[in-house]
LUMVOTOR-387371 format. One record per atom (N, C-alpha, C): atom name; x negated, y, z negated. Coordinates in steps of 0.2 Angstrom, whole numbers, plus 5000, padded with zeros to 4 digits. Each point is the difference from the previous one (the first is absolute). Layout:
BEGIN
<r at="CA" px="X" py="Y" pz="Z"/>
...
This chain:
BEGIN
<r at="N" px="4996" py="4994" pz="5000"/>
<r at="CA" px="5004" py="5006" pz="4999"/>
<r at="C" px="4995" py="5005" pz="5001"/>
<r at="N" px="4995" py="5002" pz="4996"/>
<r at="CA" px="4996" py="5006" pz="5000"/>
<r at="C" px="4998" py="5002" pz="5007"/>
<r at="N" px="4998" py="4994" pz="5005"/>
<r at="CA" px="4998" py="5001" pz="5006"/>
<r at="C" px="5004" py="5003" pz="5004"/>
<r at="N" px="5007" py="4999" pz="4999"/>
<r at="CA" px="5005" py="5004" pz="5004"/>
<r at="C" px="5000" py="5007" pz="4998"/>
<r at="N" px="5000" py="5002" pz="4995"/>
<r at="CA" px="5000" py="5007" pz="4998"/>
<r at="C" px="4994" py="5003" pz="5002"/>
<r at="N" px="4994" py="4997" pz="5001"/>
<r at="CA" px="4993" py="5002" pz="5003"/>
<r at="C" px="5002" py="5003" pz="5008"/>
<r at="N" px="5004" py="4995" pz="5002"/>
<r at="CA" px="5000" py="5000" pz="5008"/>
<r at="C" px="5006" py="5005" pz="5002"/>
<r at="N" px="5005" py="5001" pz="4994"/>
<r at="CA" px="5005" py="5004" pz="5002"/>
<r at="C" px="4998" py="5007" pz="5003"/>
<r at="N" px="4997" py="5003" pz="4996"/>
<r at="CA" px="4997" py="5008" pz="5002"/>
<r at="C" px="4998" py="5000" pz="5007"/>
<r at="N" px="4994" py="4995" pz="5001"/>
<r at="CA" px="4998" py="4999" pz="5007"/>
<r at="C" px="5005" py="4999" pz="5006"/>
<r at="N" px="5005" py="4996" pz="4999"/>
<r at="CA" px="5006" py="4999" pz="5004"/>
<r at="C" px="5003" py="5006" pz="5001"/>
<r at="N" px="5001" py="5003" pz="4995"/>
<r at="CA" px="5004" py="5007" pz="5000"/>
<r at="C" px="4996" py="5005" pz="5006"/>
<r at="N" px="4992" py="5001" pz="4998"/>
<r at="CA" px="4996" py="5004" pz="5004"/>
<r at="C" px="5001" py="4998" pz="5006"/>
<r at="N" px="5000" py="4993" pz="5003"/>
<r at="CA" px="4998" py="4998" pz="5006"/>
<r at="C" px="5007" py="5001" pz="5004"/>
<r at="N" px="5005" py="4999" pz="4996"/>
<r at="CA" px="5006" py="5001" pz="5004"/>
<r at="C" px="5001" py="5006" pz="5005"/>
<r at="N" px="5000" py="5007" pz="4998"/>
<r at="CA" px="5000" py="5005" pz="5004"/>
<r at="C" px="4996" py="5000" pz="5006"/>
<r at="N" px="4993" py="4997" pz="4999"/>
<r at="CA" px="4997" py="5000" pz="5006"/>
<r at="C" px="5002" py="4995" pz="5005"/>
<r at="N" px="5003" py="4993" pz="4997"/>
<r at="CA" px="5003" py="4996" pz="5006"/>
<r at="C" px="5005" py="5003" pz="5003"/>
<r at="N" px="5005" py="5005" pz="4997"/>
<r at="CA" px="5005" py="5003" pz="5003"/>
<r at="C" px="4998" py="5005" pz="5005"/>
<r at="N" px="4994" py="5003" pz="4998"/>
<r at="CA" px="4996" py="5004" pz="5005"/>
<r at="C" px="4998" py="4997" pz="5007"/>
<r at="N" px="4996" py="4995" pz="4997"/>
<r at="CA" px="4998" py="4996" pz="5007"/>
<r at="C" px="5005" py="4997" pz="5005"/>
<r at="N" px="5004" py="4998" pz="4996"/>
<r at="CA" px="5006" py="4996" pz="5004"/>
<r at="C" px="5002" py="5003" pz="5007"/>
<r at="N" px="5003" py="5007" pz="5000"/>
<r at="CA" px="5002" py="5003" pz="5005"/>
<r at="C" px="4993" py="4999" pz="5006"/>
<r at="N" px="4995" py="5002" pz="4996"/>
<r at="CA" px="4994" py="5000" pz="5006"/>
<r at="C" px="5000" py="4994" pz="5003"/>
<r at="N" px="5000" py="4995" pz="4997"/>
<r at="CA" px="4999" py="4993" pz="5002"/>
<r at="C" px="5005" py="4999" pz="5005"/>
<r at="N" px="5007" py="5002" pz="4999"/>
<r at="CA" px="5005" py="4999" pz="5004"/>
<r at="C" px="4999" py="5005" pz="5008"/>
<r at="N" px="4997" py="5005" pz="4998"/>
<r at="CA" px="4998" py="5004" pz="5006"/>
<r at="C" px="4994" py="4997" pz="5004"/>
<r at="N" px="4996" py="4997" pz="4997"/>
<r at="CA" px="4994" py="4997" pz="5003"/>
<r at="C" px="5001" py="4994" pz="5004"/>
<r at="N" px="5005" py="4995" pz="4996"/>
<r at="CA" px="4999" py="4993" pz="5003"/>
<r at="C" px="5003" py="5001" pz="5007"/>
<r at="N" px="5006" py="5002" pz="5002"/>
<r at="CA" px="5002" py="5001" pz="5007"/>
<r at="C" px="4996" py="5003" pz="5004"/>
<r at="N" px="4995" py="5005" pz="4998"/>
<r at="CA" px="4995" py="5003" pz="5004"/>
<r at="C" px="4995" py="4995" pz="5003"/>
<r at="N" px="4998" py="4995" pz="4993"/>
<r at="CA" px="4996" py="4996" pz="5003"/>
<r at="C" px="5001" py="4995" pz="5003"/>
<r at="N" px="5006" py="4997" pz="5000"/>
<r at="CA" px="5004" py="4995" pz="5005"/>
<r at="C" px="5001" py="5004" pz="5008"/>
<r at="N" px="5001" py="5006" pz="4999"/>
<r at="CA" px="5001" py="5002" pz="5007"/>
<r at="C" px="4994" py="5002" pz="5004"/>
<r at="N" px="4996" py="5001" pz="4995"/>
<r at="CA" px="4992" py="5001" pz="5003"/>
<r at="C" px="4996" py="4993" pz="5002"/>
<r at="N" px="5003" py="4996" pz="4998"/>
<r at="CA" px="4997" py="4993" pz="5001"/>
<r at="C" px="5005" py="4998" pz="5008"/>
<r at="N" px="5006" py="5001" pz="5000"/>
<r at="CA" px="5003" py="4999" pz="5005"/>
<r at="C" px="4997" py="5004" pz="5006"/>
<r at="N" px="4998" py="5007" pz="4999"/>
<r at="CA" px="4998" py="5003" pz="5006"/>
<r at="C" px="4993" py="4998" pz="5002"/>
<r at="N" px="4996" py="4999" pz="4996"/>
<r at="CA" px="4994" py="4997" pz="5001"/>
<r at="C" px="5000" py="4994" pz="5004"/>
<r at="N" px="5003" py="4994" pz="4997"/>
<r at="CA" px="5001" py="4995" pz="5003"/>
<r at="C" px="5004" py="4998" pz="5006"/>
<r at="N" px="5005" py="5006" pz="5002"/>
<r at="CA" px="5004" py="5000" pz="5006"/>
<r at="C" px="5000" py="5008" pz="5003"/>
<r at="N" px="4994" py="5000" pz="5002"/>
<r at="CA" px="5000" py="5007" pz="5003"/>
<r at="C" px="5003" py="5001" pz="5007"/>
<r at="N" px="5002" py="4995" pz="5003"/>
<r at="CA" px="5004" py="5001" pz="5007"/>
<r at="C" px="5007" py="5001" pz="4998"/>
<r at="N" px="5002" py="4999" pz="4993"/>
<r at="CA" px="5007" py="5001" pz="4999"/>
<r at="C" px="5002" py="5007" pz="4998"/>
<r at="N" px="5006" py="5002" pz="5000"/>
<r at="CA" px="5002" py="5007" pz="4998"/>
<r at="C" px="4999" py="5000" pz="4991"/>
<r at="N" px="4996" py="5002" pz="4997"/>
<r at="CA" px="4999" py="4999" pz="4993"/>
<r at="C" px="5006" py="4998" pz="4996"/>
<r at="N" px="5005" py="5005" pz="5000"/>
<r at="CA" px="5005" py="4997" pz="4995"/>
<r at="C" px="5005" py="4993" pz="5002"/>
<r at="N" px="5000" py="5001" pz="5007"/>
<r at="CA" px="5004" py="4994" pz="5003"/>
<r at="C" px="4997" py="4994" pz="4999"/>
<r at="N" px="4993" py="5000" pz="5002"/>
<r at="CA" px="4996" py="4994" pz="5000"/>
<r at="C" px="4999" py="4995" pz="4993"/>
């Protein structure tokens, strides 16, 4: 039980950081997939390919 009390403040500190990083990750993931599809399929029209 004491271990849980030690980890709780750490979790509370990291939670806002996770909420800040989540939208960034959601923005970057589609860009990464789109970038890969554009690189691997240069002859198709980016979004359609």
